[in-house]
N, C-alpha and C positions, 0 to 999 in steps of 0.2 A: 663192131661186135655187139650182139645183143646181150643184155644184162641177165643176171640171175636174180630172181625175186625170192626173198626170204619171208616166209609166213611164220610168225611165232607169237608168243605171248608178249605183249608190250604193256607192262605193269610197273609204273614208277613207284613201286612200294616193295619190290622183291629183288634182292641182290642176285639170286641165281639166274633169273631169266634175263636180266640186263647183261650179266657177265657172259652167259652162253651165247647171247645174240652177237656180242662183240667177237667172241671166239669163232663162230661160224663165218662171220664176215672176214675176219683176218685170215682164215684158212683158204677162203676163196681168193682173196687178194694175193696170197702167196702163189696161187696157181695162175696169176695174171688175169683174173676174171673181174669184171665189173659187177657190182651187186648192190641191191637196196634192201633194207628192211621195210617191207611194205606196210604203210599205215592204212587203216581202214576207216571208212566214213563213219562218223559218230564214235570212233574207237570201239565199235561193237563187232564182236566175232559171232554174234548170236542170231539164230533164227527166231528165237522166242522174244517177241517185242515186249511182252509184259514183264519178263524177267529183266530185260535191259532197262526198262523204266524204273523197276525196283532198285536195280544196282545204281542207276544214275541218281535217284532220289537219296539213296543211302550215302553216296559219295558227296553230294552237295551238303547234306546235313553234317557229315563227318568233317568236311572242310570248314563249315561255318562254326561248328562247336569247338574245333581244335585248330583254328587257323594259325594262331601264334605258335602253338606247340609243334605243328607239323610243317610250317612254312620253310624252315631252314632245311629240314630233311628232304622235302620235295625239291628245293632249289639244288641241293647236292646231286639228286638223281638226274635232274635236268642238265646240270653241268656235265655229268658223266655221259649223258646221251649225245653230247657233241662229238664223242668218239665213234658214233654209229652213223652210217650213211642211210638216212631215211629217205623214202620215196617222196618226191615233191608233191605228187598227187595222191589223194586218198581214193580208195577203190570201194566198190560194193560188188556183190556177186553178179551184178548185171552189166558191169562195164566190160569192155573188150580189152582188158589189161593183158591178156595172154599174147597179144600181138607185140607188146613192148618188151617181152622177156622170152629168152630161149627156153629156160627151165624155171620151175618153181620148187623151192626146197621148203618143206614144212618140218619144223623142229628147231632146236631140240626142246628139252623140257617137257612139261606135261600137257602138250598140245592136244592130246587125245584123252584127257581125263574127264569122264562124264560128270564126276562129282563137282567139277569146276565149270559145268555147263559148256564143255568143249565138244569136240566131234561135230561141229557145225559143217555146213556145206563148204565153207571156206577152209576150215581145218583139214578137210578131206580133199581139198583142191578140185571140187566139182566143176569149177568154172574153166579149168585148164584141159588141154588135150592130154590123153594118156601118156604120150611120149614126153610131155613136159613135167610129169609128176614124180617127185622124188621125196622120200621121207628120210631124214638124216638124224639118227639117234632120237627118234620120236619116243615119247613115253605115254603110256596109259595111266601110270601111277597106281594102278590097282591090279589085282591078280585075275579078275574075271569081269567081263562086261555084263550089264543088265540084259536080260533076255530080250526086252523090247527094242534094243539097239542093234542086235547082232546081224540081222538080215541087211539093214541099211548100211552098216559099216562094212560088212563083207562085200557087198555090191561095189562099193567105192574102192576098197583096198585092192580088189582084183585088177583094177585098171592102172595101178601105179607102175611106172617104168622100173623103179627100184625102191626097195624098202629096207631100212635099217632101223633098229629100235635100241633102247638103252638098257632094257632089262630082259632077262630070260623069260619072265612072265609075259612080257609084251610079245616076244617071238612066238610063244605058245599060243597066245590069243590070235595072232595073225594067221599062223599055220592052221589052226583048227577052224577058223572062219573061212579061209580062202583056199586051203590046200596047197598054198605056195610052198616051195622048197628052197627059195632063194633069199629068205629073210636073214639078215645078219644082225648080231648083237655087237654094238660098238660102244666105246666109252663116251662119256659126255664130252662135247667139243671143247669145254674149258680145259680139259686135260691135254689137248693137242698143242697148247702154247706152253712155253717154258716159264719158269719163275722169273727169269730176266725179262721176258716179253710182258708179263703181267706187271712187273715193276714200273714199266713205262706209263701205266695208267693208274698207278697206286699213289696215295697221298696220305701223309701223316695227319691224323685228326688233331685239331687244336685242343680238344678236351683232355688230351694226355697231359697237358700242362697243369691240370687240376689235381693230378695224382701225386702222392708223396714219392712214388717210385714208378718207373715205367715197366716194372715187373708185374705182370697181370695174368690172370686166368680169364679167357674169353668165354662167356656163356652165350650160346646162340640156340635158343629153344623156340621152335615154332609152335610146339604144343605146350602143355602145362609143365611146370617145374615143381614136382612134389617136395614137401618140406624135407623128407628124408634125403633126397638127392642134394638139395640145397645145403643141408647141414654137412654132408660129406664133402662137397666142393669147398665150402668155407673152412673145413678142417684142413684140407690140403693147402688152401691159400695161407692160412695162419702158420702152418708148419714150414712153409717155403717163403714167408715174407712177401706174399703176393696180394695185390688188390684184386677184386672181382668186378669185371665189367659185364653187365647184363645189357646186351646191345638192343634187345627188343623191349626193354622196360621203358615205358613212356615217361616214367618219373626220373629216369637217368639222363644225364647230359649226353651220354653216348647213344641215345636214341637218335640224336641228330647226326646220323652217319650215312653217307652215301656209298655207292659201290666202290669208289676209289679208296675211301677210308676203311671200308670193310676189308679190302685186300691187305692193307697195312696192318690192321689189327690181327688178321689171321697169321701173317708172316711172323710177327714179332711177339706173339703170345708165349708165355711160359707153357701153357697148355690150353687146348680148346675142348670145352665140354658142349656137346651138341646132339640134337636129334635131326639135324639138317643134312641132306645129301650133299649140297654144294659146299657147306662148311667142312664136311669130311674130305671132299675133293681137294679143296685148297690147302687143307692141312697136309695132305700127301704131296701136293705140288711144292709146298714151302718147307717140307721136312719139319713140321710142327707136331709135337705130341698131341694126340687127340683121343677123346673117349666118346663112344657112341652110346646114347641112351635111346631105348625104344620110345617112340613118340606117344605121349599121353594126350589123347584128344577125344572127348566124349562125343558120341553121335556120328563119328566119321569112320568110314571103312579104312582099315590099315593101309598105309602107303609105304610100309617098310621094305617093299620088294626092291626099291631102288638102291637102298643102302645094303640090303642083303647081297645083291649082285655085285656091288662095288667092293665090299669087304671080301667076298668069296673070290672074285676075279684077281684081286691083288694080294691074296693070302694074308689078310689083316683081320681075321675074325677075332683075334685076341684083343682088338681095340674096343670090344663091347663091355659095357658096364654090367657087372654081375653082383652088385651090392656093396662093393668097396673099390676105391681108387688105390691101386697098389703101386709099389715102386716100379714094377714091371711096366705098368701103363705109362708111367712118367718117362720111361726110357723109350727109345725108338730106334729102329733100324729099318729104313725103307729101301735098302739095297736091292732086295729081291723084287719089291714092288716097282722100283724104277726100271729094272730089267724088263718086267712084264709090260710096263707102260710104253717102252720103246717099241715093242712088238705091236701093241694095241694102236699106237699112233700110225704105224705103217699100214695096218689093216684099215683104219679109217680113211687115210689118204687114198689108198687103193680103191676103196669103195667110191669115193667122190670122183676120182679120175675115170673110173669105169662108167659110173652113172652119167657124168657130164661129158663123156667122150673126149677126155683130155689126153692128148698124145704126149709122151715123154720126149 
């Protein structure tokens, strides 16, 4: 049996993309399929050589300047990666990799976000035959593509055998560019695994031993954390005898956290405060109270469409922060959300089965 090749973001600094990579793999294995997360030569997904050199130089400098600081965190990401079946060979757009795989799946996560220099020929599976090309919960991460990319992207998306995206905004982009009427909006693949399945790759962080109590609020902010928000979170922490863990604060011992430890912190938090899509997802999976803040990031186009779709789909719009963390936000009832999730899981599996021509 030929394998399925998974083309996704491989970034050992981001919890979401490592966890969704594992989730896609596990769902294919459930269907008794062999699969690999395909690694790319020079770990570059880019056509733009100059940009790649810039990123490589920046990475080398970062590692040199923060070697001791980041080494444990990197090690934990690499340990987690042992859960993922990576391809033994690296590929470039010019190899004949398509002969080794029956299908290629691009996704999930922001594999089509031009702000991250995505939408390369590899992200659009240009090297593959049309019958091999499948997009699974792919995300643009933005509401509209730049004008200069539209023609190129449209040309390529028209050739896909099947396309599913993660946001309503993504569906609109594809439909307007291609005229396709078969685009589906699916949940992130991480939501297709149960809390028990995630527990198998979860691990308690040793840093919890440093706390006076294991009752904590987990802060996971990819953007800025304004003083006003920070004060409100600290107020809730004080009133509930909690400590506050800022997982992306490089001065915090909890910065040394890998994907496995991240899962544990999400599951066992008193509350999660976040502007992250995947942090919100795992709060739902683990029945953890969470509050969503609109990401504050200067100079970048808003990427809130992912969380907008998530909260709307699961009828959890009341999870948004509106100036105060109320008692209502501290309480949670995901009964309705879990019912919706079961239907969404079925929808996603049906999409995969149809696209990969899997017979029941």
